[in-house]
N, C-alpha and C positions, 0 to 999 in steps of 0.2 A: 553128758554133763552129770557129775556126782553131786547130788544135793544133800546127801546124808550128813556131811560135815556141818552144813548150814542148818539142818534141822536139829542136829545135836547141840549146836551152839545156842539156838534160840530157846530150846527146851531147858538148858542149864541156866539161862538168864531168867526164865519164867516171868517175863513181863506180863502185866495185865493188859487186857484189850483196852485201848484208849477210846475216847470219844472224839469223833472227827466231825467237822461241820463244813458243809458247802453252801453255796448261795441259798439253796432251797431245801436242804436235807440235813438230817443229823444221822450219823452212823454211830452206834453205840452197842454196848453188850446187851445181850437178851435179858429181859425181865419176865417175872412170873405173869405179869399182866399181858405179855405177848402170846401166851399160849392159845387163847381163843382165836384171835384174828390169824395167828400162824396156821392153826388147824383149818379155819375156814378157807384160806388160800390154798392149802395142800388138798383139799377136798373139791375144789373147783375143776371140773372136767376141762374147761377151756385153758386155764392156767397149766394144767398137767397134760395137755395134749401130746406133748412129745416126750413123755415119760411113760414107763410101763403101765402104771395104775395110779389112781388117786389114793390118798392115804386117809385111813380112819383116825379118830382122835388119839387112840393109843399109839399108833404108829407115828403120827405127828409129834406127840410129846416125846416119844423115844428119839426122834431125829433132832429135836430142839435140845434134848439132854446131851446127845453126842456133840452137837456143836459147842455147848457150854463147856463140856469136859475137855474137848481138844484145845479150846482157848486157854483153859487152865493149865493144861499139861504141856502144850507146845509153845506158849508165848504168843500166839497169834491165832486168828481164826475168823469165823463168819460174824459179821455185824447185823444187828437188826437196823432197818432203815425206817425212818420216820419223816414226815413233812415238817419242817420248821414252823409253817404258819398255823397248822392245825393240830400238831403233836400226834397225828394219826399214824399208826403202824401201816407201812405200805409194802413190806417185803423184807428180803435179806440179800446181802451181798458180801463177798469176802473170799477168804483163802481156806482151802481144805486140802488135807493130805489123804488121798484115797486109801482105803484098807485093803485094796486088792493089788495083785501083782500083774504086770505085763512088761513089755520090752522097754518101755520109757519110765517105769517107776523105779525108785521113789520120785514123786513129783508133787508140785504145789499146784493145785487146781484153782483157777479164778472162776467163781461160780456165783450165780445170782438167781432170784426168782422175785417177781413183783405181782401184786394184786392187779386185776384187770383195770380198775379206774386209773392206775398209775401208768398204763401203757401209753405210748405215742407222745410222751411229754419230755423225753430226753433225760429222765430220771436215772435210767440204768447207765448211760454213759457218764452223767455227771458224778454219780457215786463211784463208778468204776475208775474214773481218772483220779479221784481222791485215794482210792485204794491202791492203785498202781503206785502213787507217790509214796504211800505207806509201806508197800512191799519192797520198793527199791531204795528209797531214801533212809527209811527208819530201820527196817528189818534187814536190809542189805542182801536181799535174796537175788541170785544171779538170773533167775528164769522163772516164768510162770507159764502154765498151759491152760487151755480151755477146750472143752469138746462138747458136742451136741449131735443130734441126729441131722443128716443132710437136709431134711425137710424143715427144720427149725430155722427158717431164714431170719426171723426176728433176732434170734440170739447171735447167729454167726455174723450178721451184719453189724452188731454192736462190737464184736470182736475185731472186725476189719476197721471199724471207725477208730478203734483204740490203737491201731497200728500192728495188730497181731497178724502172723503170717500162717496161712494153712500149710501144713506139712504132710498131710495125707489122711488116710482113714485107718481105722483099726476095729476089730470085733470086741465089743465091751464084754470083759470077762464076767460081768455079774448077770449077763443075759444068755440064755441057751442058744446053741448054734441053730440058725434058721429063724430066729425070732425076728419079727419085722423091724424092730428097732435096734437090732444088734449092731449094725454099722454105724460108726460115729466118725465124724470129721474132727480133726485135732488141730488146734492152733497154738503157736508158740510166740512169746515175746521175751526177748533178753533185756536185762538191766541196761539202761543207757550209761554212756560215760558222762558223769556228772561232777561238777564242782559246785560248792555252795559258798556264798559270800557272807561272812559274819557281820551282821548289821552294825555292831559297835565299832569294829576295827576295819572293816572292808577287805579283810584278808581272805584269801581263797583257800579252801580246804578241799583237796581232791578226793573223791570217793574212789575213782579209778585213775590213779596218777597217770599222767602222760609218760610216753617212753622217754628214756634219756636222750638228750640232744645229740645229734650227730655232728661230725666235724664241720659240715657246711649246714647251717640251719636253713630249714625250708622256708619259703615265703609264707608269711602269716596272714590268714584271712579271718576277719571278724564278721559275724552275721548279726544284724539287729533282728532278733528273733520274732518280734511282734509283727506280723503281716507279711513276712517274706514268703512268696509263693513256693509251695513245695518242690515244684519242677526246678526252681533256682537252687534250692538247697541240694537237690539230688545231683545236679551238675557239679556243685562244689564238693560233695561227698565222694563223687567218683575221682575227682582230681586228687583228693586226699588218699583214697584207697590206692591210687596209682603212685603215690609217694612224691608228688610234685608241690603240695601244700600242706600246711596244718590249718585246722579250722576250729574256731571257738564261737559257739552260738551263745548270745547273751540275752536273757529274758527274765521276767519276773514270775515265771512259772516253769515247772519241769517240762522239757520238750524231749521226746523220744528221738534219739539219733542212732546211726548204725554203731555197732561196737568196733572201735578201731583206736589204736594208740595215737592216731593223728587227728581224732575228731573228739572234741570236748564241749561241754556246755557249762555256763556259769548261770546259777539262779540267784538273782539279786532280791532284796526285800521289795514287797509291793510298795507302790507310791508313784506319784507323778514324776516322770522323767528320771527315775532312778537307774534304769537300764542305759539311758542316754549318758547320764553323768558318769556311770561306770566305764562306758566306752571312751569317753573323752579322757578320763583319767588313765586308762591302760593302753589304748591303741597308740602305737608309736609311729615315727616317720618311716615312710617307705613300706608300711604295712596297709592292707586293704580293708575297708569297712564297706559292707554291703548294706545300704539303707535307702528307703525312700523319703526319710525324714529330713526335709530341708534345713530346719533350724539346727539339727544335729550335725549335718554336713557343714553348715556354716561355722560351727565351732572346730570341727576336725581339720578342714582344709588349710587354715592358717598354720596349723601345727605340723604341716608336711605329710599328713595321712591321705593316702589315695582313697577317694570315696566314689563309689558307683552305685546307681540304682539297680534294682532287680531287672530293669528293662535294658540295661547296658548303657545308660546315660551317665556321663562323667560329670562330677562337681569339680570345678576348677577355681582358682583365684580370679580368673577372667570372668566367670559367669555366675559365681555364687551370689554376688550382690543383686544381680537382676533376678535370679531365681527366687531369692528370698522376698524381693519386692512383689514379684508376681504371686507368690504363695500368699502373702499378706493381703494383697488386693482381692484375690478370689475368696479368701476366707471371710473378709469383711463383706463382700458382695453377697455371698450366700446367706450370711447372717442377717443382712438387711432386707433380703428377699429380692434384690436386683437380678439375680440368676438362681436358677434351680439346677439341682444335680451337680454336674461339673466334676464327678469322681473320675478315677482313671479308667481308661479303656480296658476291655478284657484282655488278659494276658494271652497272647497267641503265639503261633510258631515264630513270627517275625521277632517278637520280643524275646523269645527264647533264644533265637539265633544271635541277636545283637548282644545279649548278655554273654553267651559263650564265646563270641569273638572278642568282647571286652575282656574277659577273664583270661583267654589265651594270650592276648597282647600284654596284659599286666604281668602274667607269670613269666613270659619270655623276658620282659625288661627286668623284672626282679631277680630272676636267676638265669642269666644269659647262657649258662653252661648246660642248662636242661635241654636234652635233645628234643627235636621236633616231635618225635613219636610220643615221648612222655608228655610234652606239653598239651598235645592234642588228644591224649588217651581218654580224658574224661568226657569226650563227646559220645563215646560208644554207649 
């Protein structure tokens, strides 16, 4: 993948590094006041355990200067990270273009480092998700990479939680041959296919527009993105890859999906039931919505929309009233303390099989001419 045109585009725009806020953190440009805590972190042997050496104050200042300079020249870069509650500096996280060459450069590295007291609290993942959205939605970068030593499980587990894929190992060109930390594992994540909804108009603007429609439109599947088990999404994605359906995931946050002209996401504004309202407005008759939300199903079924739960259970005109009544009864009973728990059972192989069977049957009915091989191909 040639990233150089994207790097040139961003450098020409020369945007300033923004301030981004998450539930517990602020991601912002570096300040002069950050130099002392930045240096203390880089001098901590435990923080630097998987790096060749700790940094002295001069080396730490030089690193901070390089981060600030790249942000000014490239239009993106590394953020200082602070806790919102205390305003304390707890580390850095962001995007970096390495100044060395190897078979996969130029590349944009997704990189981070946190002080020890910030470990184990989910801060790296929280800040990283915000930065992924910045990289893909704002900067329109097509791909990010990350790397570390094989022994640094703390870091590569964050990479995997973010949906990054390990693609192999390489010898770091900044370290001499035979150095005990020379070998690095490399992870990659591609930009998702995303569409965003304008809050004022409700119109969809595609970042990666879908492919042109074929003569015979494929059956359309919508996924209520909140709470849908990943195994269910993967079954549907495989069907899309095989060319038997198109899929749109609707949620109020960016969700990473495989890159495919038949897989799209819609990110709606945050708010109670906004995603549900969007599905009601856009899902049409003879299309399929995957959701476990009974009130949403109760709105869709009378409109002729096929609705199935992630467990393969169908919502129909004959049963939706009863399901809605049962849902309300259990909600009230739990609220009053009459019953405890009552959540759904764990998602097991039986639930997966029921869903796959239900999807098979719906595709066969929605597109009768689809071959049996194609209809069942997503099971593989």
